[in-house]
N, C-alpha and C positions, 0 to 999 in steps of 0.2 A: 717283751713290749716295754713302752715307756709311758709313764702316766703324765709326764710334764708337759708334753704338747697340749694334752687336753686341759690339764690344770690352768695353764697360763692363759690358753685361748678361751676356755668356757668360765674362768673365774669371775669375770665382769657380767657374764649372762648367766647367773645360776638356775635360771629355769630351764635352760639346756644341759646343766651340768650332769644331773642324774642319767639322762639320756647318753650323755657321753660316756659315763662311767660303765654303763650296761653293754655300750658297743666295744668299749676297750677291753672288758672282761668275758664277752660274749655271754652276758647276762649272769654270769655266776656272782657278780657282787651282791645282787638281790638275794640269792640264796644263801649266801655266807652271812650277810647281816640278820636274815631270819634266823639262821641256825645259832649265832651269837646270843641274840635275844631270847631264844626259847631253849638253849641248851648250855651254853657256857656260862650265862649269868644267873645268879640266883634272883628269885623274885624278891620285891622289896628291898633291894640292896642299895648301896650309894655307889654311883658310877662315874668316872671321870672318862670323857670322851675327847681323846687328842685329835684333832682335825675333823670337827663335827661336819663340815661341808653344810648341805641344806637340811640337815636335821632328820633324815629319813631313819637312820639308826636310833638316834634319840627317841624318835616316836615311838618305835617298835619297843625299845626299853622302857618308856613311860607306861605303855600297854602293859607291861609286867609288873607294874607298881614301883618302878625304880625311880629313885631320885637322881636325876641326870645332870651333870655339870659339863656343858660341852665348850671346848675351845677351839678358836679358828683364826688364822691371821687375815681372812678376808671378811670385811665388814659387810659387802653385799651378801655373801654366803650367810652369815650370822643374821641378817634380816629377814632370810627365807627360812632359816632354821627356827627362828622364834615363832614364825606362822605355822610351820609344820608340827612344831613340838612346843606349844606355849606353856606346856606344865614344865618343862626343863629350864634350866639356867643356863646362859650362854655369856661368854666373854672373849673380848678381842685380845687373843693371846697367842703367842708362839709356843711351839712344844717345848723349847729350850726355857720357857718362864716358868714350868711347872714348880720350880724351886721357890716360888711365891707362895705356894699353896701350903696349908697346914700339914703337919706330919700325921701320918696313920690316920687318915680321914676317908679313904675310899675302900670298899670291899672289892671293886674291879676296876681297872683301866683298860679301855678298849682303844684301838686304832685301826683304820682301814686305809690302806693305800696312802699313807702318810711317813712311815718311817723311812721307805725307800727314796724320799726326797731330802733327807738329812744327810749332811756330811758324816764322815767315820767319827770325827770328834763330838759333833752335835748328837749322834746317835748313842754313843758312850755316856755322854752327859745325861741325856733323858732316860736311859735306862738306869742309871745311878739313882735319879732323882725319883723315878717311878717306885723303885723299893722304898724309898723314904715315905711317900705318900700314900702307900697301900697299908691297909690294917694288916695285922697278923693273919695269915690265912687266907689274904687276899690274892688276886691273879692278875696277871698282865696279859691281854688277849690281842694279838696282832694277826692281821690278814694284809699281806702285801706281796709285791713281785718279789720272787726268791729265785736265785740260780739253782737249777735242780741238780740232784746229787748223781743221778746216773748219766752215763756218757752221752747215750742217744737222746735223752731228754734235753741235756745241754745243747746238743746240736740242733735241735728244733728250736729251743729258746733263743740262740743267738741268730739263727738264720732269719727269726722274726724280728728280733729286737734291735739288731745293729742298724738296719736301714732307719728305724724309727729313732734310735738314738742320735744318728747323724743328722736327722730332720730337726729333732729337738735342738740340738746346739746350734743349727744354722738360724732357728726361729728364736731361740731363748738365750743362747750361750750359756745354757745350763743342760743339765740332764739329771735322770733319777739314778740312784745306786741299787740296782736289786740286791737284795739281801744274800750276802753269801755265807754260808755255813752259819746260819742264824741261830740253830739250836746250839751249837759250841759257843757262840758270842754269849748267848744268853747264860750258858753255865759258866763262862769267865766272868759274867757280871754278877754272879751271885744268884742265878734263878735256877730251878728245877723243871724241866719241861714235863708236863703233865699229858698232853696229848697234841697230835698233829694231824692234819688234812691237807690232801693236796688236789688241785684243781689244774686244767690246762697243761697236762703232761708236766706236772710239777712245778710250772713256772708261777703259779699263784698258790701260795700256802696260808694256812691257819694255824697258829700256834699258840696254845695256852700254856703259861708258866707261872710259877709262884717264887717268891723269894725264899732262901733257904738261911 
C-alpha cells in the first residue's frame, strides 16, 4: 500500500484524514495507536511524536499522563491536533529538524506512517538524531509500511502496493518507501530491537527499539 496518495490529498482536509488512514490500513491504525499508548509507552513519561497528524495518538498518550510534544509539517494538521489534544505541545517542524531539540530529553519517540515517506538519507539522519534526543533507556517506537520478510507475504504486498505506487507517482510525482529490512537497519544505526508486531500479512509493522 502507499500512504502518499492519502497524505497528499487529505493533508489539506484534516477532518477527513483519520478516516482515510483507517481505510488505508483496514482499521488497524487505531488498534496500533491504542496499543502504543497503553503498552509501549510508560505512564507519565515525556514523548516526542514525529508526524502527529490530527493528534489522535497524542490525545491517547495524554490520557496516560504523558507530556507530549508533537511535530508535523502540515499547519492544518497541527491546528486540528491542538484541538484534539489541547494538553499536548505542538510545533511546525519536519522529521529532519529534530536535531534542533535538546539532547536526552524524551523517554519515548513515536511515529506512525511517517518514516516510509522519508528518503534513505533522511531516514538515516532521523534515526541518528533520535538516538541523541532520547534519554538513557528510552525507546523509539515506529509503526509503518514494511516490506514483509516471507516470500508469499511479499507477493501479496507488491500485488496490492505496486498499482497504488504508480498512481501515487502520477498524482504527486512522489511515493513512499516501504521500510525494507527495518530491524537490520535499526541495528546498523545503533539500536537494539525489543519487540515487533505484524499486521496485514506483514505489510504493516510495529517495532520498538532502544539505543545501545
